[in-house]
C-alpha positions in Angstrom: 5.1 32.6 30.2 3.0 35.6 30.8 1.4 37.1 27.7 -0.5 40.3 26.9 -3.3 39.0 24.7 -5.6 36.1 24.0 -4.0 35.6 20.6 -0.6 35.4 22.3 -1.8 32.8 24.7 -3.5 30.8 22.0 -0.5 30.8 19.7 2.0 30.0 22.5 -0.2 27.1 23.6 -0.6 25.8 20.1 3.1 26.0 19.4 3.9 24.1 22.6 1.2 21.5 21.9 2.6 21.1 18.4 6.1 20.5 19.7 4.9 18.0 22.3 2.8 16.2 19.6 5.8 15.8 17.4 7.8 14.5 20.3 5.0 12.0 21.1 4.8 10.9 17.5 8.5 10.3 17.3 8.4 8.1 20.5 5.4 6.1 19.2 7.1 5.7 15.8 10.3 4.5 17.5 8.3 2.0 19.7 6.6 0.7 16.6 9.9 0.3 14.8 9.1 2.9 12.2 12.2 5.1 12.7 15.3 3.7 11.0 18.2 6.1 11.9 18.0 9.6 10.4 14.7 9.1 8.5 12.5 9.9 11.4 10.9 13.0 9.9 9.6 10.9 7.0 8.4 7.9 9.1 6.8 9.9 11.9 4.1 10.9 9.4 2.6 7.4 9.7 1.6 8.2 13.3 -1.6 10.1 13.4 -1.7 13.6 15.0 -4.6 16.0 15.1 -4.6 19.6 16.5 -7.8 21.4 17.2 -8.6 24.9 18.6 -11.7 27.0 19.2 -9.8 30.2 18.4 -10.9 31.2 14.9 -8.2 33.9 14.6 -5.5 31.4 15.3 -6.7 29.2 12.5 -7.1 32.2 10.2 -3.6 33.4 10.9 -2.1 29.9 10.6 -3.8 29.3 7.3 -2.8 32.7 5.9 0.1 32.7 3.5 2.7 35.4 3.6 3.3 37.9 6.3 0.9 38.3 9.2 -0.5 41.5 10.5 0.3 40.8 14.1 1.8 43.5 16.2 3.5 41.2 18.8 6.7 39.7 17.4 6.6 36.6 19.6 3.0 35.8 18.4 4.1 36.1 14.8 7.1 33.8 15.5 4.8 31.2 17.2 2.4 31.2 14.3 5.2 31.1 11.8 6.7 28.1 13.6 3.4 26.4 13.8 2.6 27.0 10.1 6.1 25.7 9.0 5.8 22.6 11.2 2.3 21.8 10.0 3.4 22.1 6.3 6.5 20.1 6.9 5.1 17.2 8.9 1.6 17.1 7.5 2.7 17.0 3.8 1.7 20.5 3.1 -1.8 20.2 4.4 -2.7 23.0 6.9 -6.2 21.6 7.0 -7.1 18.2 5.7 -7.2 14.4 6.2 -3.5 14.1 7.0 -3.7 16.5 9.9 -3.3 20.2 10.5 -4.9 22.8 12.6 -8.7 22.8 12.5 
């Protein structure tokens, strides 16, 4: 999609990459026999996943707790989605050994 700012492009790309990463992790977990039925969100954590960016403001906004000071609603939604997914699938670590955005 077309965006108006660098931050919008970075957050949209990170959100898309995160979603594709979760999908890839689920497929790998299934191939390894780690996903019995409806417990896939718990078992997919055993498949490594690392996200990296060179956009400092994306990392800062993702690590920030509470509301963000972003003016574009779509950017705020992308970052909120990214933050929630990282916390849920990486056991609460936004940055750390088990994954997250660095």
